[in-house]
Structures are given as structure tokens and as C-alpha cells.
Backbone as a ProteinNet text record, in pm:
[ID]
protein_1_A
[PRIMARY]
MTGTVADWQGWVGMPLPATGQYVIPDGMSVLSIDATANMGTYVEPNIWVQHK
[TERTIARY]
-565.2	-530.7	-528.4	-579.8	-588.3	-533.3	-490.2	-433.8	-412.4	-398.9	-368.7	-227.5	-198.5	-71.1	35.9	14.3	109.7	134.4	23.7	43.7	128.7	106.9	184.2	329.3	353.1	485.3	570.3	496.5	564.7	580.4	488	506.7	601.4	621	711	846.6	850.3	974.1	1022.4	927.9	964.3	859	895.1	801.4	708.4	576.7	475.7	417.2	479.3	440.6	327.5	285.4	171.2	95.7	-20.7	-116.1	-34.2	-48.3	17.7	35.7	102.2	142.9	287.7	315.5	456.8	496.8	625.7	688.8	729.7	687.2	727.5	820.6	903.1	995.7	917.6	963.9	907.4	761.3	712.4	570.6	566.7	461.9	429.9	344.5	306.1	219.9	254.3	199.8	213.9	123.1	162.5	76.2	14.9	-117.9	-190.7	-212	-168.2	-182.9	-281.2	-384.3	-475	-444.2	-354.3	-323.3	-447.3	-532.9	-652.9	-745.3	-754.6	-844.5	-761.3	-625.1	-537.1	-547.5	-536.9	-563.8	-470.2	-412.3	-328.1	-395.3	-391.9	-454.1	-352.1	-336.7	-252.2	-320.1	-315.7	-379.9	-287	-279.4	-199.5	-300.1	-301.2	-395.3	-364.1	-468.4	-457.5	-464.4	-385.2	-401	-447.9	-559.4	-619.3	-588.7	-540.6	-515.3	-599.1	-657.4	-731.8	-652.5	-621.9	-550.1	-649.9	-629	-717	-668.9
-247.7	-150.2	-10.2	88.2	220.2	323.5	436.4	543.9	666.6	780.5	902	892.9	973.3	967.6	1006.9	1098.1	1128.5	1011.2	939.6	808.1	721.5	692	592	638.2	763.1	813.2	786.2	806.3	777.6	629.5	547.8	407.3	337.6	384	319.8	396	519.1	589.1	637.9	669.7	712.4	804.4	903.2	999	920.5	973.2	918.5	1042.9	1096.2	1234.3	1240.3	1124.1	1133.5	1000.1	1007.1	893.4	787.2	664.3	545.3	436.1	336.6	218	224.4	186.6	201.9	65.2	21.9	-91.9	-37.7	-103.4	-47	-156.9	-111.3	-200	-306.2	-436.8	-555.2	-585.2	-512.5	-532.5	-661.5	-733	-845.4	-812.9	-685.5	-636.5	-493	-420.6	-281.8	-196.8	-80.4	25.9	111.4	130	217.5	343.8	461.5	590.2	672.5	734.9	818.9	950.7	1040.3	1172.5	1266	1251.1	1345.4	1320.8	1188.1	1159.1	1158.9	1170.4	1170.5	1029.2	924.5	790.2	692.1	606.7	493.1	365	270.4	141.8	19.7	-56.6	-176.6	-298.8	-396.8	-526.9	-638.6	-730.6	-853.9	-962.8	-1016.4	-1121.9	-1248.1	-1318.5	-1442.6	-1559.7	-1664.5	-1786.7	-1893.7	-1953.3	-2052.5	-2190.4	-2291.5	-2422.7	-2517.4	-2610.6	-2718.1	-2846.6	-2903.5	-3028.2	-3141.2	-3259.1	-3380	-3422.9
400.7	511.5	436.6	499	435.6	532.8	481.1	556.8	460.8	530.1	445	384.7	294	225.8	323.8	418.8	519.2	605.4	646.1	726.7	653.5	531.6	453.3	443.2	409	403.5	533.9	646.8	782.1	801.4	766.9	780.5	700.7	573.9	479.5	470.3	529.5	519.9	383	290.6	156.1	108.4	27.4	-32.3	-125.9	-122.8	-221.7	-287.5	-376.3	-431.8	-530.6	-583.3	-693.9	-679.4	-757.6	-760.1	-848.1	-797.7	-865.1	-767.9	-811	-736.1	-700.9	-580.1	-522.3	-467.9	-495.9	-427.7	-293.1	-182.3	-57.1	19.6	115.4	181.3	247.9	232.8	294.9	259.3	150.4	107	18.1	32.3	-55.5	-177.4	-182.2	-287.2	-301.2	-394.8	-414.4	-338	-299.3	-240.5	-335	-336.9	-419.5	-358	-423.5	-367	-457.1	-399.2	-467	-404.2	-476.9	-415.4	-409	-507.4	-508.1	-380.2	-353.7	-231.8	-99.6	-106.3	4.9	76.8	-6	54.4	-6.2	79.1	38	74.6	-11.5	18.4	-12.4	76.4	67.3	90.6	-9.8	4.9	-23	60.1	41.6	16.9	-113.4	-145.2	-65.4	-32.7	45.7	-59.9	-27.8	-110.2	-7.1	-50.9	30.5	-29.2	54.8	5.9	83.9	17.4	90.9	81.9	192.7	204.6	236.1	182.9	224.5	352.6
[MASK]
++++++++++++++++++++++++++++++++++++++++++++++++++++

């Protein structure tokens, strides 16, 4: 899921002042912010299990 830094600040309710990774409320993974590109990216990895 991607969005601008301003979008992410509104969605998570916290400041994201610089490029880096942030722990976000209720997140299962970290949010990656690229301040230069004005882009935030959040990825929750999936785990696939095969049952017999």
C-alpha cells in the first residue's frame, strides 16, 4: 500500500519527519518512508501454509 507522506501522517496519526522505517499503530510490519520521493510504502508479508 502506498501514499504520500501527508497521507500516511493522517492515516497513522503521527509525524513522519524523515526517510526511514517507522513502527505504526496496529501495524504488523514497518512503514517505509522516502521523504525525497514524498512516498510511504507499507507491506505486510503473507505466510502461505499448505495442509494435507
